[in-house]
C-alpha positions as CSV (number, residue, x, y, z in Angstrom):
1,M,32.5,31.9,-13.2
2,L,29.8,30.1,-12.5
3,T,27.6,32.8,-11.4
4,A,28.2,34.5,-14.9
5,L,26.3,31.8,-16.5
6,I,23.4,31.3,-14.0
7,G,20.1,33.0,-15.6
8,W,17.6,34.6,-13.0
9,A,15.0,35.7,-15.1
10,V,11.4,35.0,-13.9
11,S,8.3,35.1,-15.7
12,A,5.9,38.3,-15.1
13,E,2.9,36.5,-16.8
14,L,2.6,33.6,-14.4
15,P,1.7,34.0,-10.8
16,A,4.3,31.8,-8.5
17,A,3.0,28.6,-7.4
18,D,3.2,26.9,-4.3
19,W,3.9,22.9,-3.7
20,P,1.8,21.6,-1.2
21,Q,1.7,18.2,-1.5
22,W,4.5,15.2,-2.1
23,R,3.3,15.1,-6.5
24,G,2.9,19.4,-6.3
25,P,-0.1,21.4,-6.9
26,D,-1.6,18.7,-9.6
27,F,-0.9,15.3,-8.2
28,N,1.1,14.4,-11.1
29,G,4.7,15.9,-10.4
30,S,4.0,19.0,-12.4
31,S,4.5,22.5,-11.9
32,P,3.3,25.7,-14.0
33,E,6.2,27.6,-13.0
34,T,8.7,29.0,-15.6
35,G,11.8,31.0,-15.2
36,L,13.4,28.8,-12.9
37,P,17.2,28.7,-12.7
38,A,19.4,27.2,-15.5
39,V,22.8,26.3,-13.6
40,W,23.7,26.2,-10.1
41,S,26.1,24.2,-7.4
42,K,26.5,23.5,-3.9
43,T,28.3,27.0,-3.5
44,E,26.9,29.2,-6.1
45,G,23.3,30.0,-7.1
46,L,21.6,29.4,-4.1
47,A,19.2,32.0,-2.0
48,W,20.5,29.3,1.3
49,S,21.6,26.3,2.2
50,V,20.9,24.9,5.4
51,P,22.0,21.6,7.7
52,M,19.5,18.9,8.5
53,P,19.5,17.2,11.8
54,G,19.5,13.7,10.3
55,P,18.7,11.8,7.1
56,G,14.8,11.9,5.5
57,A,13.0,11.4,2.1
58,A,10.8,13.6,2.6
59,T,9.8,15.6,-0.2
60,P,10.1,19.7,1.0
61,I,6.8,21.0,1.1
62,V,6.3,24.7,0.4
63,W,3.6,27.6,1.1
64,G,4.2,30.9,0.8
65,D,6.9,31.6,3.3
66,H,7.0,28.5,4.5
67,V,8.7,25.4,3.8
68,L,8.0,22.2,5.5
69,V,9.7,19.3,5.8
70,S,10.0,15.8,7.9
71,S,13.4,14.7,9.0
72,T,15.0,12.6,11.6
73,D,17.0,13.8,14.2
74,L,20.3,12.0,15.2
75,A,20.7,13.4,18.2
76,S,17.9,12.7,19.9
77,Q,16.4,9.6,18.0
78,G,13.2,10.8,17.0
79,I,11.3,12.1,14.4
80,L,10.8,16.1,14.0
81,A,8.3,18.1,12.0
82,M,10.3,21.5,10.3
83,C,9.4,24.5,9.0
84,L,11.5,26.6,7.6
85,D,11.6,30.3,6.2
86,R,11.7,30.2,2.7
87,R,13.5,33.9,2.2
88,T,16.2,32.7,4.9
89,G,16.2,29.0,5.3
90,Q,16.1,29.5,9.5
91,V,14.0,27.2,11.2
92,R,10.5,28.8,12.0
93,W,9.8,26.0,14.4
94,Q,10.2,22.5,15.0
95,Q,8.1,20.0,17.0
96,R,8.9,16.1,17.8
97,I,6.0,14.1,16.3
98,A,7.2,10.3,16.7
99,E,10.1,8.2,18.7
100,G,13.1,6.3,16.9
101,I,14.3,7.1,13.9
102,R,14.8,3.6,11.7
103,R,14.1,-0.4,12.2
104,D,16.4,-1.4,8.9
105,N,18.9,-0.2,7.1
106,R,17.0,0.7,3.8
107,S,14.6,3.6,4.9
108,T,14.0,5.7,7.6
109,F,10.7,6.6,9.5
110,A,10.9,10.1,7.9
111,S,9.9,9.0,4.3
112,S,6.4,10.4,4.3
113,S,6.5,14.6,3.3
114,P,4.3,16.9,4.6
115,V,1.0,18.2,3.2
116,T,-0.4,21.2,3.5
117,D,-3.6,23.9,2.8
118,G,-1.5,26.9,3.6
119,Q,-3.7,26.5,7.1
120,R,-2.5,23.8,8.6
121,A,0.4,21.3,8.1
122,F,0.3,17.8,8.1
123,F,3.1,15.2,9.1
124,F,2.7,11.1,8.9
125,S,5.8,8.9,10.5
126,S,6.6,5.4,9.3
127,T,5.4,4.9,13.4
128,G,2.2,5.7,12.3
129,D,2.0,8.7,14.3
130,L,-0.2,11.7,12.2
131,A,0.1,15.3,13.7
132,A,-1.4,18.8,12.4
133,F,-0.2,22.4,13.3
134,D,-1.2,25.9,12.4
135,M,1.5,27.4,9.9
136,E,3.1,28.7,13.5
137,G,3.7,25.6,14.8
138,R,1.2,24.9,17.4
139,K,-0.3,21.4,17.0
140,L,-4.1,21.0,16.6
141,W,-4.2,17.4,17.4
142,G,-1.8,14.4,17.2
143,R,-2.7,10.4,16.6
144,N,-1.4,6.8,16.0
145,I,-2.8,4.8,13.1
146,Q,-1.2,1.8,14.4
147,A,-2.8,2.9,18.0
148,D,-6.0,3.1,16.7
149,Y,-6.2,0.1,13.6
150,G,-3.4,-2.3,14.7
151,P,0.2,-2.4,13.9
152,F,1.1,-2.6,10.3
153,A,1.9,-6.0,9.0
154,F,5.2,-5.0,6.3
155,L,8.3,-6.7,5.9
156,W,10.4,-4.0,5.6
157,T,9.7,0.3,6.9
158,F,5.7,1.6,6.0
159,S,5.6,4.9,4.7
160,S,2.8,6.3,2.4
161,T,2.2,10.5,2.1
162,P,-1.3,11.3,3.0
163,A,-3.0,13.5,0.2
164,L,-5.1,16.5,0.9
165,F,-8.2,17.1,-1.2
166,D,-11.8,18.4,-1.3
167,G,-11.6,19.3,2.3
168,R,-10.6,15.5,3.5
169,L,-7.1,14.0,4.5
170,Y,-6.6,10.6,3.2
171,V,-4.4,8.0,4.6
172,Q,-3.8,4.4,3.2
173,V,-2.4,1.4,4.4
174,C,-1.8,-1.6,2.1
175,Q,-0.2,-4.3,4.1
176,R,-0.2,-8.1,4.4
177,D,-3.3,-10.1,6.2
178,V,-1.0,-11.9,8.2
179,P,1.7,-10.7,10.8
180,V,5.2,-10.9,9.3
181,S,8.8,-11.0,11.5
182,G,6.4,-10.1,14.7
183,R,4.7,-7.3,13.0
184,G,0.7,-6.8,12.8
185,R,-2.0,-7.3,14.8
186,T,-2.7,-11.2,16.2
187,D,-5.8,-10.2,18.0
188,G,-7.8,-9.7,14.7
189,P,-7.7,-9.6,10.8
190,N,-4.6,-7.6,9.2
191,E,-7.0,-5.7,6.5
192,S,-5.6,-2.8,4.4
193,Y,-7.5,0.1,4.4
194,L,-7.7,3.9,2.6
195,M,-9.4,6.3,5.1
196,A,-10.4,9.8,5.3
197,L,-9.7,12.3,8.4
198,D,-11.0,15.4,9.0
199,P,-8.2,17.9,8.7
200,G,-9.7,20.4,11.3
201,T,-10.3,17.6,14.3
202,G,-8.1,14.5,12.6
203,K,-11.6,12.0,13.6
204,T,-12.0,9.6,11.1
205,L,-14.8,10.2,8.7
206,W,-14.6,6.7,6.9
207,R,-12.2,3.8,6.7
208,Q,-13.2,1.7,3.7
209,I,-11.6,-2.1,3.9
210,R,-9.6,-2.8,0.8
211,P,-9.4,-6.8,0.1
212,S,-7.0,-8.0,-2.3
213,D,-6.1,-11.4,-3.9
214,A,-2.2,-10.9,-3.5
215,V,-0.3,-13.0,-1.5
216,A,1.8,-12.1,1.0
217,E,4.7,-9.5,0.4
218,S,2.7,-8.1,-3.2
219,R,0.1,-7.3,-0.4
220,E,2.3,-4.8,0.8
221,A,2.6,-1.3,-1.3
222,F,4.5,1.9,-0.8
223,T,2.2,4.1,-2.7
224,T,0.3,7.2,-1.7
225,P,-3.8,7.8,-2.3
226,I,-3.6,10.2,-5.7
227,P,-6.7,12.5,-6.3
228,S,-8.0,12.2,-10.0
229,V,-10.7,14.7,-11.9
230,H,-11.7,12.8,-15.1
231,G,-14.8,13.9,-16.7
232,G,-15.6,16.3,-13.4
233,A,-16.2,13.1,-11.5
234,P,-13.6,13.2,-8.5
235,E,-12.1,10.0,-7.3
236,I,-8.8,9.0,-5.1
237,L,-6.5,6.6,-7.1
238,V,-5.1,3.4,-5.1
239,A,-2.2,1.3,-6.2
240,G,-1.1,-2.1,-4.5
241,G,-1.9,-5.6,-3.7
242,D,-1.9,-6.6,-7.3
243,C,-4.1,-4.0,-8.6
244,L,-5.6,-0.6,-9.1
245,T,-8.7,0.8,-7.1
246,G,-10.7,4.3,-8.0
247,H,-12.7,5.3,-4.7
248,D,-15.7,8.1,-4.2
249,P,-13.6,10.7,-2.0
250,A,-17.1,11.2,-0.4
251,T,-17.5,7.8,1.4
252,G,-14.6,5.7,0.0
253,Q,-16.7,3.2,-1.9
254,E,-15.0,1.4,-4.4
255,R,-16.0,2.5,-8.1
256,W,-13.7,0.3,-9.6
257,R,-11.1,-2.3,-10.0
258,W,-8.5,-3.2,-12.4
259,G,-6.0,-6.0,-12.0
260,T,-3.7,-7.7,-12.3
261,W,-0.2,-7.2,-13.5
262,N,0.6,-10.6,-11.6
263,P,-1.3,-13.0,-12.8
264,S,0.5,-16.0,-12.0
265,R,0.7,-14.0,-8.1
266,I,4.3,-13.9,-7.7
267,S,4.5,-13.0,-3.8
268,H,7.3,-11.3,-3.6
269,W,5.7,-8.2,-5.6
270,R,5.8,-5.5,-3.6
271,L,4.4,-2.1,-4.8
272,V,6.3,1.1,-4.8
273,P,5.3,3.4,-7.5
274,S,2.0,5.3,-7.1
275,P,-0.4,5.9,-9.8
276,V,-0.2,9.0,-12.0
277,A,-3.1,10.3,-14.2
278,G,-3.7,12.1,-17.5
279,A,-5.0,12.5,-20.9
280,G,-7.9,10.1,-19.7
281,L,-5.6,7.7,-18.5
282,V,-4.0,5.9,-15.0
283,L,-0.5,4.6,-15.5
284,A,0.2,1.9,-12.8
285,C,3.8,0.5,-12.4
286,A,4.2,-2.8,-12.0
287,P,7.7,-4.4,-10.0
288,K,10.8,-5.4,-10.5
289,G,11.3,-4.2,-14.0
290,S,8.1,-5.2,-15.3
291,P,5.7,-3.0,-17.9
292,V,4.1,0.3,-17.2
293,Y,-0.1,-0.4,-17.5
294,A,-2.1,2.8,-18.7
295,I,-5.9,2.0,-17.7
296,K,-9.0,3.9,-19.5
297,A,-10.1,6.3,-16.7
298,G,-13.5,6.6,-16.1
299,G,-14.5,2.9,-15.6
300,R,-16.6,1.1,-13.4
301,G,-17.1,-2.2,-11.5
302,R,-14.4,-4.9,-11.6
303,L,-12.3,-4.0,-15.6
304,D,-11.2,-6.8,-17.8
305,D,-8.4,-6.1,-19.8
306,A,-10.4,-4.3,-22.7
307,A,-9.6,-1.2,-20.2
308,V,-6.0,-1.5,-20.9
309,A,-5.1,1.0,-23.5
310,W,-1.3,0.1,-24.2
311,K,1.1,-1.5,-21.8
312,S,4.5,-0.5,-21.9
313,D,7.3,-2.6,-24.4
314,Q,9.8,-4.4,-21.7
315,Q,12.5,-4.1,-24.4
316,R,12.9,-0.1,-24.3
317,A,13.3,0.3,-20.9
318,V,9.9,2.0,-19.9
319,S,9.2,0.7,-16.6
320,S,9.7,1.4,-13.1
321,D,10.2,-0.5,-9.5
322,V,10.2,2.6,-7.4
323,P,9.9,6.0,-9.0
324,T,6.5,7.3,-9.4
325,P,5.2,8.6,-12.8
326,L,5.4,12.1,-14.2
327,F,2.6,13.2,-16.3
328,Y,4.0,16.9,-18.2
329,Q,3.4,18.7,-21.4
330,G,0.6,16.7,-22.0
331,D,2.9,13.5,-21.8
332,F,4.0,10.4,-19.5
333,F,7.7,10.6,-18.2
334,V,9.0,7.4,-16.9
335,L,12.0,6.9,-14.8
336,S,13.0,3.3,-14.8
337,D,15.5,2.6,-11.5
338,V,16.2,-0.6,-12.7
339,R,16.8,0.0,-16.4
340,K,18.2,3.2,-15.7
341,A,16.7,5.0,-18.6
342,L,14.4,8.4,-18.4
343,S,11.3,7.7,-21.3
344,R,8.8,10.5,-22.7
345,I,5.3,8.6,-23.7
346,D,2.7,9.5,-25.9
347,P,-0.4,8.8,-23.8
348,A,-2.5,8.1,-26.9
349,T,-0.3,5.3,-28.3
350,G,2.4,4.5,-25.6
351,R,4.7,5.3,-28.4
352,V,8.2,6.2,-26.9
353,K,9.0,10.0,-27.9
354,W,12.7,9.6,-26.6
355,S,14.7,8.0,-24.2
356,I,17.7,8.6,-22.6
357,E,20.1,6.7,-20.2
358,T,20.8,8.3,-16.8
359,P,23.6,9.8,-15.6
360,G,26.1,8.5,-13.5
361,R,26.7,4.8,-11.2
362,A,24.0,5.8,-8.6
363,K,20.7,4.4,-8.3
364,Y,17.6,6.9,-9.5
365,E,14.4,6.3,-7.2
366,A,13.5,10.0,-6.1
367,S,10.5,10.7,-8.7
368,P,10.8,12.5,-11.5
369,T,9.5,16.5,-11.3
370,G,8.6,18.8,-14.7
371,A,8.6,22.1,-14.8
372,D,10.0,25.0,-17.0
373,R,10.3,23.0,-19.8
374,R,12.9,20.5,-17.9
375,I,12.7,17.4,-16.1
376,F,14.5,17.3,-12.4
377,L,16.1,14.0,-11.5
378,M,18.3,13.1,-8.4
379,S,20.2,10.1,-7.5
380,F,21.4,8.2,-4.6
381,D,24.4,10.2,-4.2
382,G,22.4,13.2,-4.6
383,T,23.8,14.1,-8.2
384,V,20.8,16.2,-9.8
385,V,20.5,15.6,-13.4
386,V,18.0,18.3,-15.5
387,V,16.8,17.2,-19.1
388,D,15.2,19.3,-21.7
389,A,11.9,18.0,-21.9
390,D,11.5,18.4,-25.9
391,R,14.4,16.6,-26.6
392,G,15.8,14.5,-24.4
393,A,18.7,15.7,-23.8
394,V,20.8,16.2,-20.7
395,L,21.5,20.0,-20.0
396,H,23.2,19.9,-16.4
397,V,24.8,17.2,-14.1
398,I,25.3,18.8,-10.8
399,P,26.4,17.0,-7.7
400,M,24.5,18.2,-4.5
401,G,25.7,15.1,-2.2
402,D,28.2,14.8,0.3
403,P,30.6,12.3,0.5
404,G,29.1,9.1,1.6
405,D,25.6,10.0,0.8
406,D,23.7,7.3,-0.4
407,M,19.7,6.0,-0.6
408,I,18.3,10.0,-1.1
409,R,15.2,9.5,-2.3
410,S,13.3,12.7,-1.8
411,T,11.7,14.9,-5.2
412,I,13.2,17.9,-5.9
413,S,10.5,20.6,-5.6
414,V,9.2,23.9,-7.7
415,A,7.8,26.8,-5.7
416,R,8.1,30.7,-6.7
417,G,10.4,30.5,-9.0
418,Q,12.8,28.2,-6.4
419,L,14.0,24.7,-6.3
420,F,14.0,22.8,-3.1
421,I,16.6,20.2,-3.0
422,R,16.8,17.5,0.0
423,T,20.0,15.5,0.4
424,N,20.7,13.4,3.7
425,Q,22.6,16.1,5.0
426,R,21.5,19.2,3.6
427,L,18.4,21.4,2.1
428,F,19.3,24.0,-0.4
429,C,17.2,26.7,-2.1
430,V,18.3,26.9,-5.4
431,G,17.0,30.8,-7.1
432,K,17.1,34.0,-5.4
433,S,16.5,34.8,-2.4
434,P,13.1,36.5,-2.2
435,L,12.6,40.1,-1.4
436,P,12.5,40.7,2.4
437,G,8.9,40.7,4.0
438,P,7.1,43.8,5.0
């Protein structure tokens, strides 16, 4: 029986950690959690499993006994902000934040993940609707970014997850400079920008215009602003428009810029993977199977190629067109959706420590998660793969999807001894049921 194989030990040495943002507590895809479940299935080893009102690529966010997730609502054709009880899976509250669910067959308007500081929960939709709620579901404020700064100029459906850092909420829009397919401003410039908002009121603190030399679709980025601290200096990292930039969190001023992975200015190189920082480097993934670049952190001004510590060897399957890399146990882990491989990389040299082929025929676009000396992946059809981080060995392959599932992109989150897995149709909490609250 499967239940006889499941290990439920939870470490007593480390405190339980939350997963407050898309890439976890350290913005790099990792968690300090140990003692996580070893083996489970769709019916065994679960604290609970609940149906979702529609598909969505948003990652479940966990704070204490609150599980936050964005979802489409197929019945009412809208986008929902949802909060579930971590102990039971019951819906604590849900609020409608946007109208419509999609405009193309590749994604929905529920692709951006929520973010929380434990007092407020922030939800962003591809429609431009941004809303804040307290943890009991009372709406604190709402605004629409498109209404404020013009319609988004993207060929496909725009998505970017906000980042909460040092008392500010950051949102980025890296878009075309001219309208495309009837989308974008016609009454003024289509500007790319990084902006900071007051989390308490939703008011704009600053909006930094981010210029680009990219052409057409290569100006489009579906990346997330990533906070990073190097040498005691915090900054916000932005990848898109054929370049990587670092910004002052207090003002938005651009401190440095490196580019480009696209010297010939190919026009269709939209960017999806967000940057990830670790070991004094910032990793940027060029699209369409091109190399990964490691840029030395702490630069100033316009950087030349002397700032490139190394770039990956394309023949070793180290690239990523969609998944954002993971930094865990002092190394980078790059999941290649186009080359069907997961690789562990030495930051100092760019050397591949191990590389394995991802199991099955389905594509992997969900970003990898690292915890408990394991790497957790999920494919388009909802197959979860557990990899030993040290040896690069596949430990378990667990089907979690339903018949017909496709294009599942939600990242697996880790919090308080449990795994949270969001497929097109269900949200699973893997692990022991928490003790009842007071």
